[in-house]
C-alpha positions in Angstrom: 234.9 227.8 68.1 234.0 223.9 67.3 235.5 222.0 64.5 233.8 221.6 61.0 232.1 218.4 60.4 235.2 217.6 57.9 237.7 218.1 61.0 239.0 221.0 59.7 239.3 223.9 62.1 237.1 226.8 61.2 239.1 229.7 60.1 237.8 231.7 63.2 239.0 229.0 65.7 242.7 230.3 65.0 242.2 233.4 66.4 244.9 235.8 67.8 244.8 236.5 71.4 241.6 238.8 72.2 242.6 242.3 73.1 242.0 243.2 76.9 239.2 245.3 77.3 239.9 248.4 79.4 237.9 248.7 83.0 237.2 252.3 81.9 235.9 251.4 78.6 233.7 248.3 80.4 232.8 251.2 83.1 231.3 253.2 80.1 229.9 250.6 78.3 227.9 249.4 81.6 226.8 253.0 82.8 225.7 254.4 79.6 223.8 251.1 78.0 221.7 250.8 81.3 220.8 254.3 81.6 220.0 254.3 77.8 217.8 251.4 78.3 215.7 253.3 81.0 216.0 257.0 79.4 214.7 255.5 76.0 211.5 254.3 77.6 209.4 256.9 75.3 211.4 255.9 72.2 210.8 252.1 73.0 207.0 253.0 73.3 206.9 254.9 70.1 208.9 252.0 68.2 206.7 249.1 69.5 203.2 251.2 68.8 204.8 251.7 65.3 205.5 248.0 65.1 202.0 247.0 66.6 199.9 249.3 64.0 202.1 248.2 61.2 201.2 244.5 61.8 197.5 245.2 62.4 197.2 247.2 59.1 199.5 244.8 57.0 199.0 241.2 57.5 202.5 240.5 55.4 204.4 242.6 57.7 203.6 240.4 60.9 205.7 238.1 62.8 208.4 237.9 65.6 209.4 241.3 67.3 213.1 240.6 68.1 214.9 238.1 66.4 218.7 236.7 66.9 221.8 236.8 64.6 224.8 234.6 64.9 227.6 237.0 65.1 231.6 237.1 66.0 232.7 239.0 69.1 236.5 238.5 70.2 236.7 235.4 68.0 233.7 233.9 69.3 229.9 233.5 68.2 227.2 235.3 70.4 223.3 235.9 69.2 223.2 239.8 68.3 219.6 241.1 69.1 217.9 243.0 66.8 214.0 244.4 66.2 212.9 242.7 62.8 212.8 245.1 59.6 212.5 242.7 57.1 208.7 240.7 56.5 209.2 237.5 57.9 209.0 235.3 55.1 212.3 237.3 53.6 213.8 236.9 57.2 213.8 233.2 56.9 215.3 233.4 53.5 217.9 235.5 54.8 219.3 233.0 57.1 221.3 235.2 59.8 222.3 237.6 57.3 219.7 240.2 56.8 221.9 242.9 55.5 221.9 242.3 51.7 218.2 242.2 51.9 217.5 245.4 53.6 219.2 246.9 50.7 215.5 246.3 48.8 212.9 248.4 50.1 210.3 246.1 49.1 211.8 243.4 51.7 211.1 245.7 54.6 208.3 246.1 56.5 206.4 249.5 56.9 207.7 250.0 60.4 211.0 249.0 59.2 211.3 251.1 56.4 210.1 254.2 58.1 210.8 254.3 61.4 213.7 251.7 62.4 216.3 251.7 59.8 216.3 255.6 59.0 217.5 256.2 62.8 218.9 252.6 63.5 216.4 252.1 65.9 216.4 248.1 65.1 219.7 248.1 66.9 218.1 249.5 70.6 218.3 245.9 71.7 221.8 245.3 71.2 222.3 247.6 74.7 221.2 244.2 76.2 224.4 242.6 74.6 226.5 245.4 75.7 225.4 244.6 79.1 225.6 241.2 79.0 229.5 241.7 77.9 229.0 240.4 74.5 229.6 243.7 72.7 230.9 247.2 73.7 229.2 250.4 72.8 232.2 251.0 70.3 234.1 248.8 68.2 233.9 247.0 64.6 230.3 246.0 63.9 229.7 242.6 64.6 229.8 240.1 61.4 228.7 236.5 60.3 231.2 234.0 60.7 231.5 233.4 56.8 232.3 237.2 56.4 234.6 237.2 59.2 236.4 234.1 57.3 236.6 235.9 54.2 238.5 238.7 56.0 240.7 236.3 57.4 241.4 234.9 54.3 243.2 238.5 53.4 244.8 238.6 56.4 242.5 240.7 58.5 242.0 239.2 61.9 241.0 242.2 63.9 237.4 240.8 64.5 239.0 237.8 66.3 240.6 240.3 68.8 238.5 243.1 69.1 235.0 243.2 70.7 232.3 243.9 68.7 230.5 247.3 68.7 227.1 248.8 68.8 228.5 251.6 66.8 231.7 252.3 65.5 233.8 254.6 63.6 232.5 253.6 60.2 229.3 254.2 61.0 229.7 257.9 61.9 231.8 258.3 58.8 229.3 258.2 56.1 230.1 260.3 53.0 234.0 260.3 53.8 236.1 258.2 51.2 237.5 256.2 53.8 237.2 252.2 53.8 235.2 250.9 56.6 238.1 248.7 57.5 240.6 251.1 57.4 238.6 252.9 60.1 238.3 249.5 62.0 241.9 249.0 62.3 242.9 252.1 63.1 240.2 252.1 66.1 241.6 248.6 67.0 245.2 250.0 66.9 244.1 252.2 69.5 242.7 249.5 71.6 245.8 247.9 71.6 248.2 250.8 72.2 246.5 253.4 73.9 245.4 254.3 77.5 241.9 253.5 79.0 241.1 257.0 78.9 242.4 257.6 75.6 239.9 254.8 74.4 237.1 256.3 76.4 237.6 259.8 75.0 237.5 258.1 71.5 234.0 256.2 72.4 232.6 258.9 73.5 233.4 261.0 70.5 232.1 258.3 68.1 228.8 258.0 70.7 228.2 261.8 70.3 228.7 261.5 66.7 226.4 258.5 66.5 223.5 260.4 67.8 224.1 263.1 65.2 223.7 260.1 62.6 220.5 259.0 64.0 218.8 262.3 64.7 219.6 263.2 60.7 218.2 260.2 59.8 221.2 258.5 58.0 220.2 254.9 58.1 218.9 253.3 54.7 217.1 255.9 52.9 213.8 254.9 51.6 
């Protein structure tokens, strides 16, 4: 990553060597993300219809459909794609890190509050990130550079080593008393030491559980 204006290197530029992505995992990513983009065409239609109706009814909810957030994967920045859930004015204020603003229902559009967030449907465009190889279907969820640097300051460098995920172990363990970092670290250890097929079996289990999380509408509850 580029040096900062002061000449000092960003904390994320001192990344450990990225973990090798097993071929079986990459094959799963391409097959599943490509198939989902096609199979979920009816879902896309419902989502886009809900957003369109929302913007017609509520002028304050109007704005861009898809936006980009700068995130880190394997120590490198990329543009994460998301459907907009925040009102446009709030999205501008968020300046690339929307999560704290999504915690307040007043900041969300009607479609974001009632349709997108409860079922994580705002994350669907990231299937394109997966196809591009910027993300995997499963891995630690991507974070902004400043949050990655905070983890580095505590000695945690796994976001520099592992590819970011569309979903991950932390997303399917809601309600369990286990820190998300512990779950991420256990998954990264599997990437580092497990066979390709062991990783794929774990990925398939997390994907199966992710579907259940979505169907139970266990996203942000408003």
